[in-house]
TIDOGU-690156 format. One record per residue (C-alpha): residue number from 1; x, y, z; residue in one letter. Coordinates in steps of 0.25 Angstrom, whole numbers, plus 5000, padded with zeros to 4 digits. Layout:
- num c1 c2 c3 residuo
- NUM X Y Z a
...
end
This chain:
- num c1 c2 c3 residuo
- 1 4900 4847 5024 m
- 2 4892 4859 5029 r
- 3 4893 4864 5043 r
- 4 4881 4866 5052 a
- 5 4879 4881 5056 l
- 6 4882 4877 5071 a
- 7 4896 4872 5067 d
- 8 4899 4884 5058 v
- 9 4896 4894 5069 l
- 10 4900 4885 5081 g
- 11 4886 4883 5087 a
- 12 4879 4870 5092 d
- 13 4866 4873 5084 v
- 14 4865 4877 5069 s
- 15 4855 4888 5073 l
- 16 4856 4903 5070 l
- 17 4848 4913 5078 q
- 18 4844 4925 5069 s
- 19 4850 4938 5073 g
- 20 4837 4945 5073 m
- 21 4839 4960 5076 g
- 22 4832 4964 5089 g
- 23 4827 4950 5092 v
- 24 4841 4943 5093 a
- 25 4848 4950 5104 g
- 26 4860 4944 5111 t
- 27 4852 4936 5121 e
- 28 4845 4928 5110 l
- 29 4858 4926 5102 a
- 30 4866 4922 5114 c
- 31 4855 4912 5119 a
- 32 4855 4906 5105 v
- 33 4870 4904 5104 s
- 34 4871 4899 5118 n
- 35 4860 4888 5115 a
- 36 4870 4883 5104 g
- 37 4864 4890 5091 a
- 38 4869 4903 5085 v
- 39 4863 4916 5091 g
- 40 4863 4929 5084 c
- 41 4861 4944 5089 a
- 42 4855 4954 5080 g
- 43 4864 4965 5077 g
- 44 4855 4972 5068 y
- 45 4858 4987 5068 k
- 46 4866 4987 5081 l
- 47 4880 4994 5081 s
- 48 4889 5001 5090 g
- 49 4886 5000 5105 d
- 50 4873 4993 5103 a
- 51 4880 4982 5095 l
- 52 4891 4981 5105 s
- 53 4882 4979 5116 d
- 54 4875 4967 5109 m
- 55 4888 4961 5105 l
- 56 4893 4961 5120 v
- 57 4880 4954 5124 r
- 58 4881 4944 5113 l
- 59 4896 4941 5116 a
- 60 4893 4940 5131 a
- 61 4880 4931 5129 g
- 62 4887 4919 5121 t
- 63 4900 4913 5117 d
- 64 4893 4904 5107 r
- 65 4892 4908 5092 p
- 66 4882 4920 5090 v
- 67 4880 4930 5080 g
- 68 4877 4945 5077 v
- 69 4867 4947 5066 n
- 70 4869 4960 5057 l
- 71 4861 4964 5046 i
- 72 4869 4971 5034 p
- 73 4857 4978 5027 e
- 74 4851 4985 5039 v
- 75 4864 4992 5044 v
- 76 4872 4994 5031 g
- 77 4887 4990 5028 p
- 78 4894 5000 5036 a
- 79 4886 4997 5049 e
- 80 4887 4982 5047 l
- 81 4902 4982 5046 r
- 82 4902 4990 5059 r
- 83 4892 4980 5065 q
- 84 4901 4968 5060 v
- 85 4914 4974 5066 d
- 86 4907 4977 5079 q
- 87 4902 4962 5080 v
- 88 4916 4957 5076 l
- 89 4924 4966 5085 d
- 90 4915 4965 5098 e
- 91 4911 4950 5098 t
- 92 4918 4937 5101 p
- 93 4921 4926 5090 e
- 94 4908 4918 5093 n
- 95 4900 4930 5087 v
- 96 4897 4929 5072 h
- 97 4891 4939 5062 l
- 98 4877 4936 5056 s
- 99 4872 4944 5045 f
- 100 4857 4945 5040 f
- 101 4860 4948 5025 g
- 102 4873 4949 5018 m
- 103 4883 4959 5023 p
- 104 4894 4965 5014 e
- 105 4906 4956 5011 d
- 106 4915 4965 5020 t
- 107 4907 4962 5032 v
- 108 4908 4947 5029 l
- 109 4923 4948 5027 t
- 110 4924 4955 5040 r
- 111 4916 4944 5048 v
- 112 4924 4933 5041 s
- 113 4937 4940 5044 a
- 114 4933 4941 5059 a
- 115 4931 4925 5059 g
- 116 4917 4926 5063 r
- 117 4906 4917 5058 p
- 118 4897 4924 5048 l
- 119 4882 4921 5046 v
- 120 4874 4928 5035 v
- 121 4859 4927 5033 q
- 122 4854 4928 5018 v
- 123 4842 4927 5010 g
- 124 4848 4924 4996 t
- 125 4857 4914 4990 v
- 126 4866 4925 4985 t
- 127 4869 4931 4999 d
- 128 4870 4917 5005 g
- 129 4881 4913 4995 l
- 130 4888 4926 4998 r
- 131 4888 4924 5013 a
- 132 4892 4910 5012 a
- 133 4904 4914 5003 e
- 134 4909 4922 5015 r
- 135 4908 4910 5025 g
- 136 4895 4914 5031 a
- 137 4884 4905 5037 v
- 138 4873 4908 5028 v
- 139 4858 4909 5033 v
- 140 4848 4907 5023 a
- 141 4836 4915 5026 q
- 142 4823 4911 5020 g
- 143 4810 4920 5019 v
- 144 4804 4911 5030 e
- 145 4813 4919 5040 a
- 146 4808 4930 5049 g
- 147 4814 4944 5048 g
- 148 4820 4951 5036 h
- 149 4822 4942 5024 l
- 150 4834 4941 5016 l
- 151 4828 4934 5004 g
- 152 4816 4928 4997 t
- 153 4819 4913 4998 e
- 154 4814 4903 5007 h
- 155 4824 4897 5017 r
- 156 4825 4883 5010 g
- 157 4826 4889 4996 e
- 158 4838 4898 5000 l
- 159 4845 4888 5009 l
- 160 4844 4878 4997 a
- 161 4850 4888 4987 a
- 162 4861 4892 4997 l
- 163 4864 4877 5000 r
- 164 4865 4874 4985 a
- 165 4876 4885 4983 r
- 166 4882 4883 4997 l
- 167 4884 4869 5000 p
- 168 4894 4871 5011 g
- 169 4889 4884 5018 a
- 170 4883 4885 5031 c
- 171 4868 4889 5028 l
- 172 4858 4892 5039 v
- 173 4843 4892 5036 a
- 174 4834 4904 5041 s
- 175 4819 4906 5040 g
- 176 4807 4898 5044 g
- 177 4814 4889 5054 i
- 178 4806 4887 5066 g
- 179 4808 4872 5070 s
- 180 4819 4861 5071 p
- 181 4812 4855 5059 a
- 182 4813 4868 5051 d
- 183 4828 4868 5054 a
- 184 4829 4854 5050 a
- 185 4823 4857 5037 r
- 186 4833 4869 5035 a
- 187 4844 4859 5037 l
- 188 4839 4850 5027 a
- 189 4838 4861 5017 e
- 190 4853 4864 5019 g
- 191 4855 4873 5031 a
- 192 4866 4871 5041 d
- 193 4858 4878 5052 g
- 194 4846 4888 5054 v
- 195 4843 4902 5058 l
- 196 4831 4905 5067 l
- 197 4825 4918 5069 g
- 198 4810 4917 5073 t
- 199 4813 4907 5084 a
- 200 4822 4916 5091 f
- 201 4813 4928 5090 v
- 202 4805 4921 5101 v
- 203 4816 4916 5109 a
- 204 4816 4921 5123 r
- 205 4830 4928 5121 e
- 206 4825 4935 5109 s
- 207 4822 4951 5110 k
- 208 4810 4950 5102 a
- 209 4798 4957 5108 h
- 210 4788 4947 5115 p
- 211 4777 4951 5106 a
- 212 4786 4948 5094 f
- 213 4789 4934 5100 k
- 214 4775 4931 5103 a
- 215 4771 4935 5089 a
- 216 4781 4925 5083 v
- 217 4778 4914 5092 t
- 218 4763 4916 5088 a
- 219 4766 4917 5073 a
- 220 4765 4908 5062 r
- 221 4772 4909 5048 r
- 222 4760 4915 5042 s
- 223 4761 4926 5052 d
- 224 4774 4931 5045 t
- 225 4775 4940 5033 v
- 226 4786 4945 5024 i
- 227 4786 4960 5023 t
- 228 4795 4972 5022 d
- 229 4787 4981 5031 v
- 230 4797 4981 5043 y
- 231 4807 4989 5035 e
- 232 4812 5001 5045 i
- 233 4826 4997 5048 g
- 234 4827 4986 5038 w
- 235 4821 4990 5025 p
- 236 4821 4982 5012 g
- 237 4820 4968 5018 r
- 238 4808 4959 5019 r
- 239 4805 4952 5032 h
- 240 4796 4941 5038 r
- 241 4788 4946 5050 v
- 242 4776 4943 5058 l
- 243 4764 4950 5051 a
- 244 4760 4963 5058 t
- 245 4752 4976 5056 a
- 246 4764 4982 5050 a
- 247 4766 4971 5040 t
- 248 4751 4971 5037 a
- 249 4751 4986 5034 d
- 250 4765 4991 5030 p
- 251 4760 5005 5027 h
- 252 4758 5009 5041 q
- 253 4766 5022 5046 p
- 254 4780 5019 5051 k
- 255 4778 5025 5064 k
- 256 4785 5020 5077 f
- 257 4777 5009 5084 i
- 258 4787 5005 5095 g
- 259 4800 5007 5102 r
- 260 4812 4997 5104 t
- 261 4826 4997 5111 v
- 262 4838 4991 5104 v
- 263 4851 4990 5112 e
- 264 4846 5000 5122 g
- 265 4842 5011 5111 k
- 266 4827 5014 5109 p
- 267 4821 5014 5095 y
- 268 4807 5017 5090 l
- 269 4801 5006 5081 v
- 270 4793 5011 5069 p
- 271 4783 5002 5062 r
- 272 4789 4994 5051 f
- 273 4803 4994 5059 s
- 274 4811 4981 5056 a
- 275 4815 4981 5071 a
- 276 4809 4969 5078 v
- 277 4801 4971 5091 p
- 278 4810 4967 5103 t
- 279 4808 4966 5118 e
- 280 4812 4981 5118 a
- 281 4802 4985 5108 t
- 282 4788 4992 5112 t
- 283 4777 4996 5104 g
- 284 4769 4989 5093 r
- 285 4776 4976 5092 i
- 286 4766 4970 5084 e
- 287 4769 4979 5072 e
- 288 4784 4977 5073 m
- 289 4793 4968 5064 a
- 290 4791 4954 5070 m
- 291 4801 4945 5061 y
- 292 4796 4931 5061 c
- 293 4799 4919 5052 g
- 294 4790 4908 5047 l
- 295 4796 4899 5058 s
- 296 4787 4906 5068 c
- 297 4777 4895 5066 s
- 298 4786 4886 5073 a
- 299 4790 4897 5084 v
- 300 4779 4896 5095 s
- 301 4785 4900 5108 e
- 302 4797 4908 5114 e
- 303 4809 4900 5118 a
- 304 4823 4902 5122 s
- 305 4834 4903 5112 a
- 306 4840 4890 5118 a
- 307 4827 4883 5116 e
- 308 4826 4887 5102 v
- 309 4840 4882 5099 v
- 310 4838 4869 5106 a
- 311 4825 4867 5097 t
- 312 4834 4867 5085 y
- 313 4847 4861 5091 a
- 314 4844 4847 5087 h
- 315 4842 4850 5072 v
- 316 4853 4861 5071 l
- 317 4865 4854 5078 s
- 318 4878 4858 5072 g
- 319 4885 4845 5074 t
- 320 4880 4837 5062 e
- 321 4886 4837 5048 t
- 322 4880 4838 5034 a
- 323 4873 4826 5028 g
- 324 4868 4820 5041 n
- 325 4853 4820 5043 e
- 326 4845 4823 5055 k
- 327 4830 4821 5057 r
- 328 4823 4832 5065 v
- 329 4808 4833 5067 d
- 330 4805 4824 5056 n
- 331 4813 4832 5046 h
- 332 4827 4827 5040 v
- 333 4838 4838 5040 s
- 334 4852 4838 5035 v
- 335 4861 4841 5047 s
- 336 4874 4848 5044 r
end
């Protein structure tokens, strides 16, 4: 019998919050975890004192299950190992490691040896199988998701392929989930929980720029595009974003169009930067990378993180076992 995501990670609700770099700070992560789901702070390229400062705030903000998201391909193996060591050395047991994409086996071994839960987001069956072999919670990301895309398959196709090969693994569905009914369908397709990103971009505790939040709440799925134009800082990866002047004309000069601040340090923002506009960003926000999934059609207003979690709690309870059925919003889902 499979275990629900909530049971695996020790939460109340089988819901992961995406550890979106720049958007998912400690305030959002802690609010999600304190509401009963599983929050996640975006570690992105942070290291040294900047990462330590974030980890201090995270540990102080919640004693519930919460994660730190790291991205192997944007920092490289050596820096990733330093980030992992820092997280493990400087945080309590309730903090787990979450990876966007597959890290090296040595990193997975290091996390497992420390006794911390492991979450790995993947876009292919091959990576999903490898992550599951190491005992990870596997997040199956479909192309419906906002942000950088790890594969080319739709969520349901990837989830079905992984479930067929991994009947007992804890699988989480990601991409295009904007309502409890969407979550119920994901459970019926074989998921043990869901991951939400776009819904939390517009949460009150999110660090997304107000114009970014407003654009997401006003958007429909047809307003998103898959492109690779926002490559500065994260090359070689397609991403789903809101259509902008930058996506319409990728041949514009890569000049600076804004400024931002990350952990107290100022940075210039060039056109086509992968960095999202945050509350600390100024300049031509409307041209920047506003990552947004197809679920935006169901995300129409700003809400607190706790309100988002509460909306899904009745669908994603971690107390039920596989084989029981629960009807939600006229959709039958298989509860874990």
